[in-house]
C-alpha positions as CSV (number, residue, x, y, z in Angstrom):
1,M,-249.2,53.8,-130.1
2,N,-249.2,56.1,-127.1
3,N,-249.3,53.2,-124.6
4,I,-245.6,53.5,-124.4
5,N,-246.2,56.4,-122.0
6,N,-247.0,53.8,-119.5
7,L,-243.4,52.6,-119.6
8,I,-241.4,55.8,-119.9
9,N,-240.9,58.8,-117.6
10,N,-241.7,61.6,-120.1
11,N,-244.8,62.0,-122.2
12,V,-244.7,61.7,-126.0
13,D,-247.6,62.6,-128.3
14,I,-247.0,60.3,-131.3
15,K,-249.2,61.3,-134.2
16,E,-247.2,59.8,-137.1
17,K,-247.8,56.4,-138.5
18,K,-244.1,55.6,-138.3
19,Y,-241.8,56.9,-135.5
20,A,-238.3,56.6,-134.2
21,L,-237.0,56.9,-130.6
22,I,-233.9,57.7,-128.7
23,L,-233.7,55.5,-125.7
24,G,-231.9,56.6,-122.6
25,E,-232.3,57.6,-119.0
26,V,-233.0,61.3,-119.7
27,P,-232.7,62.0,-123.5
28,S,-235.5,64.5,-123.2
29,K,-233.2,66.8,-121.2
30,G,-230.6,67.5,-123.9
31,A,-230.2,64.7,-126.5
32,R,-229.6,66.4,-130.0
33,S,-230.7,63.4,-132.1
34,P,-234.5,64.2,-132.2
35,A,-233.8,67.7,-133.5
36,L,-231.2,66.4,-136.0
37,W,-233.3,63.5,-137.3
38,N,-236.4,65.6,-137.6
39,K,-234.6,68.1,-139.7
40,A,-233.6,65.3,-142.0
41,Y,-237.1,63.9,-142.2
42,K,-238.4,67.3,-143.2
43,K,-235.7,67.6,-145.8
44,I,-236.6,64.3,-147.5
45,N,-240.4,64.8,-147.0
46,K,-241.0,61.8,-144.7
47,N,-243.9,61.8,-142.3
48,I,-241.8,60.2,-139.6
49,K,-240.6,61.8,-136.3
50,M,-238.1,60.9,-133.6
51,Y,-239.0,61.3,-130.0
52,P,-237.0,61.0,-126.8
53,A,-237.9,58.2,-124.4
54,D,-236.7,58.6,-120.8
55,I,-236.5,55.0,-119.4
56,S,-235.9,53.7,-115.9
57,P,-233.5,50.8,-115.7
58,K,-236.3,48.5,-114.4
59,N,-238.4,49.3,-117.5
60,L,-235.8,48.9,-120.2
61,S,-236.7,45.3,-121.1
62,K,-240.4,46.1,-121.0
63,V,-239.9,49.1,-123.4
64,L,-238.0,46.9,-125.9
65,N,-240.6,44.2,-125.8
66,F,-243.2,46.8,-126.5
67,L,-241.2,48.1,-129.4
68,K,-240.7,44.7,-130.9
69,K,-244.5,44.3,-131.1
70,S,-245.1,47.9,-132.3
71,N,-245.9,48.0,-136.1
72,N,-245.1,51.7,-136.1
73,Y,-241.6,51.8,-134.5
74,I,-238.8,51.7,-137.1
75,G,-235.8,52.0,-134.8
76,G,-233.6,54.9,-133.6
77,S,-230.8,55.8,-131.2
78,V,-229.5,54.6,-127.8
79,T,-227.8,56.9,-125.4
80,A,-226.4,56.8,-121.8
81,P,-226.5,54.7,-119.8
82,Y,-227.9,51.9,-121.9
83,K,-225.4,51.4,-124.8
84,E,-223.9,48.3,-123.2
85,K,-226.8,47.1,-121.1
86,I,-229.3,47.0,-124.0
87,I,-227.4,44.5,-126.0
88,K,-228.7,41.5,-124.1
89,F,-232.2,42.5,-125.0
90,L,-231.6,42.7,-128.7
91,D,-232.0,39.9,-131.3
92,K,-228.7,40.6,-133.1
93,I,-225.8,43.0,-133.3
94,D,-223.3,43.5,-136.1
95,K,-219.7,42.2,-135.7
96,D,-218.1,45.7,-135.2
97,S,-220.5,46.4,-132.4
98,K,-219.8,43.0,-130.9
99,K,-216.1,43.9,-130.9
100,I,-216.7,47.3,-129.3
101,G,-219.2,45.9,-126.8
102,S,-221.8,48.6,-127.2
103,I,-224.5,49.9,-129.6
104,N,-226.1,53.3,-130.2
105,T,-228.4,52.5,-133.1
106,I,-231.3,50.1,-133.4
107,I,-233.0,49.0,-136.6
108,K,-236.4,47.3,-136.5
109,K,-236.7,44.4,-139.0
110,K,-240.0,42.6,-138.8
111,K,-240.4,41.8,-135.1
112,K,-236.7,41.8,-134.4
113,L,-234.4,44.6,-133.0
114,L,-230.9,44.8,-134.6
115,G,-228.0,46.8,-133.0
116,F,-225.3,48.8,-134.6
117,N,-222.6,51.3,-133.5
118,T,-222.1,54.6,-135.3
119,D,-220.1,56.3,-132.5
120,Y,-216.9,54.8,-134.0
121,L,-217.5,56.7,-137.3
122,G,-218.5,59.9,-135.5
123,C,-215.3,59.9,-133.3
124,L,-213.2,59.2,-136.4
125,E,-214.5,62.3,-138.1
126,T,-213.0,64.5,-135.2
127,L,-209.8,62.6,-134.9
128,K,-209.2,63.3,-138.6
129,N,-208.7,66.9,-137.6
130,I,-206.1,66.2,-135.0
131,P,-202.8,65.3,-136.7
132,L,-200.4,63.2,-134.6
133,K,-197.6,60.9,-135.4
134,K,-195.6,58.8,-132.9
135,K,-197.1,60.7,-129.9
136,N,-198.6,60.0,-126.5
137,I,-202.4,59.8,-126.2
138,L,-204.5,59.7,-123.0
139,I,-208.1,58.3,-123.2
140,I,-210.4,58.6,-120.2
141,G,-213.5,56.4,-119.9
142,C,-214.6,53.0,-121.2
143,G,-218.4,53.2,-121.4
144,G,-220.6,52.7,-124.4
145,A,-219.2,55.6,-126.4
146,G,-215.8,55.2,-124.8
147,K,-215.2,51.8,-126.2
148,A,-216.0,53.0,-129.7
149,C,-213.6,56.0,-129.3
150,I,-210.8,53.7,-128.0
151,V,-211.0,51.5,-131.0
152,A,-211.3,54.5,-133.4
153,A,-208.2,56.1,-131.8
154,L,-206.2,52.9,-131.8
155,N,-207.0,52.3,-135.5
156,H,-206.4,55.9,-136.5
157,Y,-203.2,56.6,-134.7
158,K,-201.3,53.4,-135.4
159,D,-197.8,54.8,-134.3
160,C,-198.8,56.4,-131.1
161,N,-198.5,55.3,-127.4
162,F,-201.8,55.1,-125.5
163,F,-202.5,55.6,-121.8
164,I,-206.0,54.6,-120.8
165,F,-207.9,55.3,-117.5
166,N,-211.2,54.1,-116.3
167,R,-212.7,54.3,-112.8
168,N,-213.5,50.6,-113.1
169,L,-210.0,49.1,-113.6
170,K,-211.3,45.6,-114.2
171,K,-213.6,46.7,-117.0
172,I,-210.8,48.4,-119.0
173,K,-208.5,45.5,-118.6
174,I,-211.1,43.1,-119.9
175,F,-211.9,45.3,-122.9
176,I,-208.2,45.8,-123.9
177,K,-207.9,42.0,-123.7
178,E,-211.0,41.4,-125.8
179,I,-210.0,43.7,-128.6
180,K,-206.5,42.1,-128.8
181,I,-204.3,45.2,-128.9
182,K,-200.6,44.8,-128.4
183,H,-199.7,45.7,-124.8
184,N,-196.7,47.7,-125.8
185,R,-199.0,50.2,-127.4
186,V,-201.3,50.5,-124.4
187,K,-200.7,51.2,-120.7
188,V,-203.7,50.9,-118.4
189,L,-203.5,53.4,-115.5
190,K,-204.4,51.9,-112.2
191,N,-205.4,55.0,-110.2
192,Y,-205.8,58.8,-110.2
193,E,-202.2,59.2,-108.9
194,Q,-200.9,57.6,-112.1
195,L,-203.3,59.7,-114.2
196,L,-202.2,63.0,-112.7
197,G,-198.5,61.9,-112.9
198,L,-198.6,61.8,-116.8
199,K,-196.4,64.2,-118.7
200,K,-195.9,65.1,-122.3
201,M,-199.3,64.0,-123.5
202,N,-200.1,65.2,-127.0
203,L,-203.8,64.4,-127.0
204,V,-206.3,63.9,-124.2
205,I,-209.7,62.3,-125.0
206,N,-212.5,62.4,-122.5
207,T,-215.1,59.8,-123.3
208,S,-216.6,59.6,-119.8
209,S,-219.8,61.4,-118.8
210,V,-218.0,63.6,-116.3
211,G,-218.7,67.2,-117.4
212,F,-222.1,66.5,-119.0
213,N,-224.8,69.0,-118.0
214,S,-227.8,66.8,-116.9
215,W,-229.4,66.1,-113.6
216,I,-229.2,62.4,-112.7
217,N,-231.8,60.8,-110.5
218,R,-230.6,58.2,-108.0
219,K,-233.2,57.0,-105.6
220,N,-234.9,60.4,-105.6
221,K,-231.7,62.2,-105.0
222,Y,-229.9,64.3,-107.7
223,L,-226.4,65.0,-109.0
224,N,-225.0,66.9,-112.0
225,L,-221.6,66.2,-113.4
226,K,-221.1,69.4,-115.3
227,F,-219.3,70.9,-112.3
228,F,-216.5,68.4,-112.4
229,S,-213.5,67.2,-114.4
230,P,-212.7,63.5,-115.2
231,L,-209.3,64.1,-113.6
232,C,-210.8,64.1,-110.1
233,D,-212.1,61.2,-108.0
234,L,-215.8,61.6,-107.6
235,R,-216.6,58.6,-105.3
236,K,-217.5,60.9,-102.4
237,I,-219.8,63.2,-104.4
238,K,-222.9,64.2,-102.4
239,M,-226.4,64.3,-103.9
240,T,-229.2,66.8,-103.2
241,K,-232.9,66.2,-102.7
242,T,-233.8,68.8,-105.4
243,K,-232.2,70.0,-108.6
244,N,-230.7,73.0,-107.0
245,S,-227.3,74.0,-108.5
246,S,-226.3,76.4,-105.8
247,N,-227.0,73.9,-103.0
248,F,-225.3,71.1,-105.0
249,Q,-222.2,73.2,-105.5
250,K,-222.1,74.2,-101.9
251,I,-222.2,70.6,-100.4
252,N,-219.6,69.5,-103.1
253,K,-217.3,72.5,-102.8
254,K,-214.3,70.4,-101.8
255,I,-214.6,68.0,-104.8
256,I,-215.3,70.9,-107.2
257,T,-212.1,72.6,-106.0
258,N,-210.1,69.5,-106.3
259,S,-211.4,69.1,-109.9
260,I,-210.1,72.5,-110.7
261,S,-206.8,72.1,-109.0
262,N,-206.2,68.6,-110.4
263,T,-206.9,69.7,-113.9
264,A,-204.8,72.8,-113.7
265,Y,-201.9,70.7,-112.3
266,F,-202.3,68.2,-115.2
267,Y,-202.2,70.9,-117.8
268,K,-198.9,72.3,-116.3
269,N,-197.3,69.0,-117.2
270,N,-199.1,68.7,-120.6
271,K,-199.1,72.3,-122.0
272,T,-199.1,71.3,-125.7
273,A,-201.8,68.7,-125.6
274,F,-204.8,68.8,-127.9
275,V,-208.0,68.1,-125.9
276,F,-211.1,66.3,-127.3
277,D,-214.1,66.0,-125.0
278,I,-216.9,64.0,-126.6
279,I,-219.5,65.9,-124.5
280,Y,-221.4,68.5,-126.3
281,N,-223.6,69.9,-123.5
282,P,-222.1,72.2,-122.4
283,Q,-220.1,73.0,-125.5
284,K,-217.2,73.8,-123.1
285,T,-216.8,71.5,-120.2
286,L,-214.6,72.3,-117.2
287,L,-211.9,70.1,-118.8
288,L,-212.0,72.3,-122.0
289,K,-212.3,75.6,-120.1
290,L,-209.2,75.0,-118.0
291,S,-207.3,73.9,-121.1
292,E,-207.8,77.3,-122.7
293,F,-205.3,78.8,-120.3
294,N,-202.6,76.7,-122.1
295,R,-204.0,77.8,-125.5
296,N,-204.5,74.3,-126.5
297,K,-206.6,73.4,-129.6
298,L,-209.9,72.2,-128.3
299,F,-212.6,69.9,-129.7
300,N,-215.9,69.1,-128.2
301,G,-218.5,66.4,-129.1
302,L,-220.6,68.3,-131.6
303,L,-219.0,67.0,-134.8
304,M,-218.9,63.4,-133.4
305,N,-222.5,63.7,-132.3
306,L,-223.6,65.0,-135.7
307,M,-221.8,62.4,-137.7
308,Q,-223.0,59.5,-135.7
309,A,-226.5,60.9,-136.1
310,V,-226.1,61.1,-139.9
311,Q,-224.9,57.5,-140.1
312,G,-227.6,56.2,-137.7
313,F,-230.3,58.0,-139.6
314,M,-229.1,56.5,-142.9
315,L,-229.1,52.9,-141.4
316,V,-232.5,53.1,-139.8
317,N,-234.2,54.8,-142.7
318,K,-232.4,52.8,-145.4
319,V,-231.1,56.0,-147.0
320,K,-228.6,55.4,-149.9
321,S,-225.0,56.6,-149.4
322,L,-225.5,59.0,-152.3
323,N,-227.8,61.1,-150.1
324,K,-225.3,61.3,-147.2
325,V,-224.4,64.9,-148.1
326,K,-228.1,65.9,-148.3
327,I,-228.7,64.4,-144.8
328,Y,-225.5,66.0,-143.4
329,K,-226.5,69.5,-144.7
330,A,-230.0,69.1,-143.3
331,M,-228.8,68.2,-139.8
332,K,-226.1,70.7,-139.8
């Protein structure tokens, strides 16, 4: 069982006969799913455990081939940056995930891996707490979780106008075309100038990873996005040779300053906007902290993360819907 340690960047000591994994680049550095799932396993008296698996891009297909052959692996979660990339290595994905274009849950069935998306349901739980009608909504990001959030928001707020921004303009245009949304409801923003020029937004949703507290390794150099806002262009960000916050902030002082000033400027023109940042680590990102000056109602990603975990756990472990409340309470 432990041969998987030859393929991942962290060490896991799997003692159980059955196990689940959360697959990502660095889930061992802050993913909540292992703690949440393991609480639920304890509640229902199952000798199963979830472990984080830190995977390099070059080893992703190898890990999945290993898991297909493993009689002990039952499935689990998928996190950044593999929610989209992993699809081509799976045997099948459900129709909703195909529409969204990403998955965050894997079910093992015999020797096959099946993909599902519970981010949609998790996002919806937060949106239910944000009452809007015929208003303007800004959504930032179109990654794995971002696509699920875009679809959830479009379905939930049927009478609202949407403004969507993604650093990769081509990607968001293709996605909007694929999900067949009427163009009079959605305007795709082409650049940061258009983004910062928005006024009278009633809800801002950040689905990007900008603001998340985790050191990212790129060719033995490091960066951490927790110091920035998604309202700033980060293409000129500088990386450090070590995970040194002081040094990283020093060499990126100009971009950090721009992040603060751009965000403050945006909020001056959007003083009444609700702000929903799907990031949960930290619980208050720079985007949320600066919004507090306008006394806006803020939402982080804790509820979304909890609800997607509940739904994913139930799918992988074949838990009946009657026990949803029990699982929710155990994880909460």
